[in-house]
C-alpha positions in Angstrom: -96.0 -41.8 15.1 -95.2 -43.5 11.8 -91.3 -42.2 10.5 -91.0 -44.0 7.3 -92.2 -41.1 4.8 -90.0 -38.3 6.5 -87.2 -37.0 4.3 -83.8 -38.1 5.2 -81.5 -34.5 6.3 -79.1 -34.3 3.7 -75.4 -34.5 4.9 -74.6 -30.9 4.2 -77.9 -30.1 6.3 -76.6 -32.3 9.3 -73.4 -30.1 8.8 -74.9 -27.1 9.1 -77.1 -28.5 12.4 -73.9 -28.9 14.3 -72.7 -26.0 14.0 -75.5 -24.3 14.9 -75.5 -26.7 17.8 -71.7 -25.4 18.6 -72.8 -21.8 18.1 -75.5 -22.4 20.7 -73.3 -24.2 23.5 -70.6 -21.1 23.0 -73.4 -18.2 23.5 -74.5 -20.5 26.6 -71.3 -20.1 27.8 -70.9 -16.1 27.1 -73.7 -16.3 29.2 -73.7 -18.7 31.7 -69.7 -18.7 32.3 -70.7 -21.4 35.1 -72.7 -23.9 32.3 -71.4 -27.3 31.8 -72.5 -27.4 28.3 -69.2 -26.8 27.1 -65.8 -26.3 28.1 -63.9 -22.7 28.3 -61.2 -22.6 25.6 -57.7 -22.7 26.9 -56.3 -19.2 28.1 -53.9 -18.0 25.4 -52.8 -14.7 26.1 -51.9 -12.7 23.2 -48.4 -11.2 23.1 -48.5 -7.2 22.9 -46.7 -5.5 19.9 -43.5 -5.0 22.3 -43.7 -9.0 22.9 -44.0 -9.6 19.2 -40.7 -7.4 18.1 -37.7 -9.0 18.6 -35.3 -6.2 20.1 -31.5 -5.6 18.4 -29.2 -7.5 20.9 -32.2 -10.7 22.1 -32.4 -13.9 20.7 -34.9 -15.5 18.8 -36.2 -18.4 20.9 -38.6 -20.0 18.8 -37.3 -23.0 17.3 -39.1 -22.9 14.4 -37.7 -20.2 13.3 -33.7 -21.1 14.6 -32.0 -19.4 17.1 -30.1 -16.7 15.2 -28.9 -13.3 17.1 -30.0 -9.8 16.1 -26.4 -8.8 17.1 -24.9 -9.8 20.3 -27.0 -10.1 23.8 -24.0 -8.8 25.8 -23.5 -5.8 23.2 -24.2 -2.7 26.1 -22.2 0.4 25.4 -19.0 0.3 28.2 -16.2 2.8 29.0 -13.4 0.6 28.9 -9.8 1.4 29.5 -7.1 1.0 26.6 -5.2 -1.6 29.2 -8.5 -3.6 29.0 -8.8 -3.5 25.6 -5.2 -4.9 24.8 -5.7 -7.8 27.2 -9.3 -8.4 25.1 -7.1 -8.1 21.7 -4.3 -10.6 22.5 -6.9 -13.0 23.9 -8.3 -13.6 20.7 -7.0 -16.6 18.6 -5.2 -19.2 18.2 -3.7 -18.0 14.8 -3.9 -14.3 13.2 -6.7 -12.2 14.6 -8.3 -9.6 12.3 -9.8 -6.9 14.6 -12.3 -4.5 13.5 -13.1 -0.9 14.6 -16.4 0.6 13.3 -17.9 3.4 14.3 -19.0 6.8 12.3 -16.8 9.6 11.2 -15.1 11.6 14.0 -15.7 8.2 16.3 -12.1 8.0 16.9 -11.4 4.9 15.2 -8.0 5.6 13.9 -6.7 7.0 17.1 -7.9 4.1 19.2 -6.5 2.2 16.6 -3.1 3.4 16.2 -2.8 3.4 20.3 -3.9 -0.1 20.1 -1.1 -1.3 17.8 1.6 1.1 19.7 0.7 -0.8 22.9 0.7 -4.4 21.5 4.0 -4.1 19.8 5.7 -6.0 16.7 2.9 -8.4 16.8 0.4 -6.0 15.4 -0.3 -3.8 12.4 -2.6 -1.1 11.6 -4.9 -1.5 8.0 -6.9 1.3 7.5 -10.4 0.7 5.2 -9.9 4.4 3.9 -7.0 3.1 2.0 -9.9 1.7 -0.3 -10.9 5.3 -1.5 -11.5 5.8 -5.1 -9.2 8.0 -6.5 -9.9 11.8 -6.6 -10.0 11.4 -10.7 -12.2 8.3 -11.0 -14.4 10.1 -8.3 -14.9 13.3 -10.7 -15.6 10.7 -13.6 -18.2 9.0 -11.7 -19.2 12.4 -10.3 -19.2 11.6 -6.8 -17.1 13.9 -5.5 -19.2 15.8 -3.2 -20.2 11.9 -1.5 -16.8 11.1 -0.9 -17.3 9.1 1.9 -20.4 7.4 1.0 -20.3 3.6 0.6 -20.0 4.0 -3.1 -16.9 6.1 -3.1 -14.7 2.6 -2.3 -13.7 -0.2 -3.7 -15.2 -2.4 -1.0 -14.5 -5.8 -3.3 -11.1 -4.8 -3.4 -11.1 -4.4 0.6 -12.8 -7.8 1.1 -10.5 -9.6 -1.1 -7.6 -8.1 1.4 -9.1 -9.6 4.4 -9.6 -12.6 2.8 -6.0 -12.5 2.0 -4.8 -11.4 5.5 -6.9 -14.2 7.1 -5.8 -17.3 4.7 -2.3 -15.8 3.4 -0.2 -16.2 7.1 2.9 -17.3 5.2 4.3 -14.7 3.7 3.9 -10.8 3.4 1.1 -9.3 1.7 0.7 -5.0 0.9 -2.2 -2.9 1.9 -3.1 0.7 0.6 -3.0 3.6 2.7 -5.1 6.8 2.7 -3.2 10.0 3.3 -5.2 12.8 4.3 -2.6 15.4 3.3 -3.6 14.7 -0.2 -6.9 13.1 -0.6 -5.6 10.3 -1.9 -4.6 6.5 -1.3 -1.7 5.2 -2.1 -0.8 1.7 -3.2 1.3 -1.1 -1.3 2.2 1.3 1.5 1.5 -1.0 4.4 3.5 -4.4 4.8 1.9 -6.9 6.5 4.3 -9.5 7.7 4.0 -13.1 9.2 4.9 -12.3 12.5 2.0 -9.2 12.6 -0.6 -12.1 14.4 -2.9 -9.1 15.3 -4.6 -6.8 12.2 -5.8 -3.9 13.6 -8.4 -2.7 10.6 -10.7 0.4 11.4 -13.6 1.9 8.8 -16.8 3.6 8.8 -18.8 0.7 7.0 -17.6 -2.8 8.4 -21.0 -3.6 9.7 -22.9 -2.8 6.6 -25.0 -5.7 5.4 -25.2 -4.5 1.7 -23.6 -5.5 -1.4 -19.5 -6.3 -0.4 -19.4 -5.3 2.8 -21.9 -7.9 4.1 -19.0 -10.2 3.8 -16.7 -8.1 6.0 -18.6 -9.1 9.5 -17.3 -12.9 8.8 -13.8 -12.2 8.0 -13.2 -10.5 11.4 -12.3 -12.2 14.3 -14.1 -9.4 16.8 -15.6 -5.7 15.5 -15.7 -3.0 17.9 -18.4 -0.3 17.8 -17.3 3.0 18.7 -20.1 5.2 19.9 -19.1 8.5 21.7 -21.5 11.3 22.4 -23.0 12.7 19.2 -21.9 16.1 20.3 -18.3 15.4 20.9 -18.1 13.3 18.0 -19.3 15.8 15.6 -17.2 18.6 17.2 -14.1 16.0 16.2 -15.1 15.8 12.7 -15.1 19.5 12.5 -12.2 20.3 13.9 -10.4 17.5 11.8 -11.9 19.6 8.5 -10.6 22.5 9.6 -7.0 21.0 10.5 -7.1 19.8 6.6 -7.6 23.3 5.0 -11.3 23.9 5.2 -12.7 27.1 6.1 -15.3 26.9 9.4 -17.8 27.6 6.8 -16.7 24.1 4.6 -16.3 22.3 7.4 -19.6 22.7 9.2 -21.2 21.9 5.6 -19.2 18.5 5.3 -19.9 17.4 9.0 -23.5 18.4 8.9 -24.0 17.0 5.3 -22.6 14.1 3.8 -20.9 12.9 7.2 -24.0 13.5 9.3 -25.7 11.3 6.4 -23.1 8.6 6.2 -23.2 9.0 10.7 -27.0 7.7 10.6 -26.1 5.0 8.7 -22.8 3.7 10.2 -25.4 3.9 14.0 -27.5 1.9 12.7 -25.0 -1.2 12.2 -24.2 -0.8 15.8 -26.5 -4.1 17.0 -24.0 -6.4 15.3 -21.1 -5.7 17.1 -19.1 -7.8 19.6 -18.4 -4.7 21.9 -19.9 -1.0 21.6 -17.3 1.5 23.4 -19.2 4.7 24.6 -15.8 6.0 26.3 -11.8 5.2 26.2 -11.3 5.3 30.0 -7.8 7.0 31.1 
């Protein structure tokens, strides 16, 4: 047969033919899995939704995305004694240690900080974040009195500047403000931090918050401990504290279940970033 006059197939037609051939081979494999026309595709099992989501506390093992951790892998809630916490604090260093204690309102931050400093003795000092509350007159000017305790009712940048000075300025005395609950106002220059204070214990709600100036705090602290007691216990403590400072039961309940609770939800969400999560202080 003379093929000299047959038209030649265009490259596009050849491409279409090759695609059709590959399609027929794939169909043959599906119908007859033992067929030798083609090889099975590699078995690439698809990850489930749970496999694809990296949980708090787990590490990212994908080298193309780096090895950054979402929190600490060992930051599981623990019940621990005060003596063990003292040993842990003393083991930090060398140089000045900035130890942060974080948690929702009523978690027991100031109680732990005070007991820790009392046990550590002269080498430590207690500096509270509450010293950076905006003054009452400023809260009224900004119309934020009803939300007192929210992140934007603090001088966050001032707190970051103080921590930066405490970390770097270790040969001279630095003064910090202190919040007085009996008058609901901060007092400037009330807490001296001397060079011999190797361990500075600071506590507050928003040490692990990742917005605004707050995001700088985590990197300034040597370690951050998060207090996570039972929620019922925490709320009962908070209710009693509000009453102890002059609020009626109804006012205390409104504050505890209102603005304090909204803040608590925000604060508890930062827990995975802590170095140590404490569920209970053992006797």
